[in-house]
N, C-alpha and C positions, 0 to 999 in steps of 0.2 A: 598717147595716153600714158599717164604715169602709174607706176605700180603702187600697191598698198604700202602705207607708211609703216616702217619697221622701227620698233623702239630701240633706242641705243642700248648696247650691252649693259651699260651702267644702270639704266632704268629697270631692265629685265632682272638684273641681280638684286636690285633694291626690292622689287615686288616679291621675289622668291624669299628674300630674308624676312620681309614683313609677314608673308603667309606662314613661314616656319615659326616665327615668333608668336603669331596669333594662335596657331595650332598648339604650340607649347604652352601658351597661357591658358588656352581652353582645357588642355589635358591637366595642367596643374590645378586649375580651378575645380575641375571635376574630382580630381584626386583629393584635394583639400576638403571639398564639400563632403565626399564620401567618408574621409577620415573623421571629420567633425561629427557626422551623423553616427558613425560607428562608435566613436568615443562616448558621445552622449547616450546612445542606446545601452552600451555596456555599463555606464555609470548608473543609468536608470534601473537596469535589471540586476546587476551584480554588485553595485556600490563600489566598484573598482574597475581597472582596465583588464583584469584577469577574466578569462572565460569560464565556462562551465567546468566543474571538476569531474573527474572520472573515478576517483578512488575513495571518496569520503566515506561511502557506506561500508567499505572494507576496512578502513582505518579503525573502526570501532569494533570489529568482529574478530573472533578467533575460533579455530576448530574446537569442538567439544566431544568427548568420548561417547556420551550417551544421548545428547540432543543434536549432534551434528555440528552446531555452532552456537556461540553465545556472545554476548557483549563483553568486551575486554574491560576488566576492572580498572578504574582510574584512567581511562583513555579519554581523548579529546580530539575533536576535529571541527573544521569550518566547512559547512555545507553551502555550496554556491550553485544555485540554479537560476534560470530566468524567472521562475515563480517566486523565489524566496532566497534569503540569506540567513543562516542560523549558525550559532555556535552550540555544539552539542558536547556535553560532559557526562561521562558515565561514572557512577559512584563506586565506592570501594567494594561493593557486593555485586557489581556487574549490572546495575539498573540505571536507566535514564531517569534519574530521580535525585532528590536530595538524600542525605544519609538517613537511614532508619536502623534503629537497634532491633535485634530479634525480639527482645522482650518489650511488650507494650507498656505504656505508662498507665497509671491507675485511672479508671473511668473512661478510657479511650475506646472508641468503636473502630476497629480496623477493617478496612476494605482492601483486599488484594485484587489487583486488576491483571488478568491474563489476556494476552492478545498479541497481535502482530504489529506491523509498522504504523497502523492507525493509532494504536495506543502508545507505542514508543514515541511517535510524534516528533521526528527530526525536522519536519517541515515548518514548524511554528516555534516561536519562542517558548521556552520551558514553562513560563508563567501562563501561557495561553493554551496549554494542552488540556485535554479533557480531565486527566487525573488531578491536575492542580486546580482547575476550575471547580471540579466536583468537591474537592476538599474545602475550598473556600466557601462554596455554596452550602455545605453541610457543617459549617463551623459551630453552629448552635448545638449540634448533636455530638460535638467533640469527636468528629470523624477524622481518622488518619488514613489517607489513601496511598497505597504503595503500588507503584507502577512497574509491573513485570513484563510489559510489552516488549517484544523483540522482532525486529524486521524479518519477515519471511516465515515466521513460526506457524506451524499447523496446530490443530487441536492435539495431536499426538505429542508434539514437543511441549506444548503448554501443560499437558498432563504430567509428563516426566519432570518438568520444572517444578510443578506443584508438589509432587511426591518427594523430590530431592531437596528442594530449597524453600518453596513457598510456604509449606506448613510450619517452618521454623519461626515464621512471624506470628503464628497463632492468630490468624485472621478470624474475625467474627462473620465476615461475609466475603465470599469469593465471587468476583464478577468475571464471567467469561465473555469477552468481546468477540462475537462470532461474525466474521466477514465471509458470508456464505459464498460469494463469488470465487474466492480463493480457497477457503478452508476445506470445503468438500472435496475439491480436486486434490489438494495437497495431502489429504488423508488416505489417498488411494494411489499406489505406485503406478499401475498401468496408465492412469490419466495424467499423472505427473510426467511420465516418460513422453507422452504425447505433447503435453503442454510446454515442456522445456526442451523438446527435441533431444532427449536423452542427456541433458546437461549433467555433468558429474557432480558439481557442487549443489545444484538446486534439486536434483532428483535423487541421486544415489547416496548423498552424504547426509541424509536425514532419516530418522526412524519412522517406521510404519507399524500400525497394529492391524492384524487381520481378524475378522470375526468368523469363528467356526460355528456354523449352524448346528452341527451334530453335538458338540460339547457345550455350546452356549458360552464360549469363552473368547476373550481377546488374546491373540498371540503376537508377541513383539518381534518384529524384524529390526534389529538394531542397526544403526548407521555403520557404514564401513569407514572406520576412523582414519585408516591410512589413506583411503581415497579422499576423505574430507580434507586432510592436511595437504595432500598433493594438489587437489583441485583448487583449494583456497589460494595457494601460492601461484598456481598456474593462472588463475583468474587475475590476480594482482599483476603478474608479469604481462599478461595479454592486454589489460587495460592501460598499463603504463606504456606499452609498445604502441597501442592504438593512438594514444595521445600524441606520440612523437610522429606517427606516420600520417596523420591527417593532413591533406594538402593545405597549403597556405590559405587559399581562398575559402576553404570550408571551415576555417577557424573563425571566420567572420560571423558575428551574431546576426548580421543582416542576411547572410546566406542561410543560416539556420532557420530564420523566420520565413524566408522564401521557400525553403524546402518543406517546412511544415504546411504552408499554404498549398503547395503543389500536391502533397500527399492527400490533403483533405479534398482538394478539387477533383482528384482522380479517384476519390472514394476508396482509397487504400488505407491500410492500417499499419502501424508499426509492428503489429503481430502478424506472423505468417498464418496461412489458413489453417494448418493443423493445430497451431497454438490457439487460435481463436476458437476452433472447434471444441477444445477442451474447456477453456474458461467460460464460454457462453452456455455450456450445457445445463447449468443449474436453472437457467431461465427458459428452457425450451419445453414446450408440450409435445412438439413434433420433431423427432430427430432426423427425419428423412432429408431435408435440405442440408443439414449439417453433415450427414454421411456423404451426400453427393459432393459437397464442397471439399471434404477431405479426400475423396476419391479412392479410399483404400478399404474401408469397412462399411458394412451395412448398418442401418439404423438400430438393429437389434443389439449389436455390439455396444453401442453407446448407451442404450437403455439398461443393459445388464451392468455395464461399468458404473453408471451413475447410481443405479440402485445399490450396488455394492459399496460405493463411496458414501452414500447417505447412510447406509446401515453402519458402516465403520464410524462415521461421525457421530451418529446418535448413541452408539455403544460407548464411545469415548466420553461423551457428555455424561452418561450414566456412571461411568467409572469416576469421573471427576466429582459427581454428586456423592458417590460412595466415600471418596476421600474426605469430602467436606463433612459428611455425617460422622465419620470416624474421629474428626477433630473438632466436633461441636461447632461447625460453621455452616452457614446456609449458602447454597449456590443460587446465583441469579444470572441471567443471560442478557447481554446487550446486543441487539441486532445492528450491525454496522451498515448504514446506507452506502451503497456503491453509486458511482457516477451514472452508469446506465439506468439506474432505478429512478434518478432524480432529474437529469437533464435530457430532454427529448432529442436534442441535436446529437448528443453523444450516443444515445441509444440507436439513432438512425445510422450513425457512423459504424457502430459495431455490427448492425444488421447488414450493412452494405458489404462487409468483408465476405460474407457467404450469402449469395442471393437466395431469397426464399425463406430465410430465417425470420421468425418473429419472436421477440423477447417478451415473455410474460414476467415482468419485473416483480410481481407480487408472489410468484410461485414459491421461492425458497423461504420467504418470511412466513407464508401460510403453513408450510410444512413444519417449520420449527415451532410455531405457535401451537399447532395441533399436538405435536409431540410433547412439548413442554406442559400443556394442560393435562395430558394423559398421565404424566409422571410428577405433577405437582411442582414444577420448577417455574418460578416467576420470570417473566420476560418483559423487557422494555424495548419497544420498537419505535425509534424516532423517525421512521420513514415518512409517515404522514406529515409531521412537522417540517421535514426537509422539503417535501413536495410542495407544501403550502408556501414556504418561503420562496421557492423557485418560481411558482406561479405569480407571486406578487413582485418578483424582481427586486427584492430588498437588498440583494448583495450576492456575491459569488460564494457558494459553499464549497466548491472544489477548485483546485488549481487548473490552469488551462494550457500551459506550455509543455513543461517537462514532467508533469506529475499529475496524478488523478486522486491525490489524497485530499482530505479536508483542509480548507483554509482555517484561519483563526475563528472566523464566523461559524464555520461548520462545527468546530470543537465547542464553541460557546452554546450553540443550539442543542447539541447532543448532551452536553453537561447539564443544561437547564432541564431538558426532558428527563434525564436520568435522575436528577435530584428530586424533581416533582414525583417521579414514580416511586422512589424510595420512601419519601415522606407520606405519600398517599396510601401506600401499601402497608405501612407499619413495620417494615423490615428493620428499621433502625431502632425500634423500641423493644426488640426481642431480647430478653435476658440471656437466653442461650442461642446457639446458632443452628440447632437442628432444623431439618426441613419439615418437621411436624406442622400441621395446620396450614401448609402452603397452598393446598388445594382450595382452601377457603379464600386465600388472597387472590387466586386467579379467577374466581367466579365473577 
């Protein structure tokens, strides 16, 4: 019997070379395909081959002695996220707005907008932001809208801005854009310490007002300015260092998208449980599951803290109302709809962070409306309009990837609701700006 046929050495070498070449071609094809998809995805989301930025929000900011931080006058940055790409310019008076003189022109009805990042609106083109759309919508009333929104501002910071700078514009109407999901927490230091994990810049570098029940007065705890300066530069250095330390594969936008999907699939949140405990509190009727999720404090602690935070917030609103009255202006409130209040999927994601929690998304709005009626402050609540749009799937009102702010559509709907509210309430026809007769408007 003859043995098995053995391939000549030359043939074995040829097969090995062919296999190596085929593997090399396969690897090259996969790498090329990945590169093409990566490049195409980056161009789709960012408009360039560059990835998401880390420092753009700090490029526009500077430490401030009384408000903790402020927008830097005449600054500029390019904001680059998966959700949007915008160019942001700050005017000579530190506002994300066109230039405005302090003195109003003859016959002009001035509206000063106080708020946080929703009003500053870095996420959309300047022309698509609520303040600009509102001015366009109210052109027949000769309205001039001044945008004083600043990223991360609390009601306390907005009050200080109004007293220091805002009144210099002699507004006829002061619009307080109240984002209850953040503002109530940001107005009370213990909750901010929990929400930010004792972050120097976000927690300790901002001012707070404490309400004294015995004297019925607000007491100011000013920001630690040295701490504000130090934390600002420390955050810049940390973010710049983070950008350099990110492993190569994690710089891929495809990896970022995979990681987002993994987090959602595992019912996790970008927020830690203690952080979620603080931010979710304004929507809770029962604090027991939240306290269990945090694992440190009983439900009574959270109830007391949120009662104190709401009291501080309401007293700050009344202080703003008093400043408005002193300068012959009227105060109105815009309730800013939050993503958990509108999108059921996002609400479920937030609830999943701490098992057993159920968000009552109407609770903060109902409290503000009741408080405002009691004190004769007109309120515009666009939440029903947002929820109606969401039910009809007419378009996305919030960004989905790196951001939970309004899209351009969200700004447009809010501006339309607010303009209709102003026109129907007669606030734009008031010769003076006192809050007299506002009770009758709210009936």
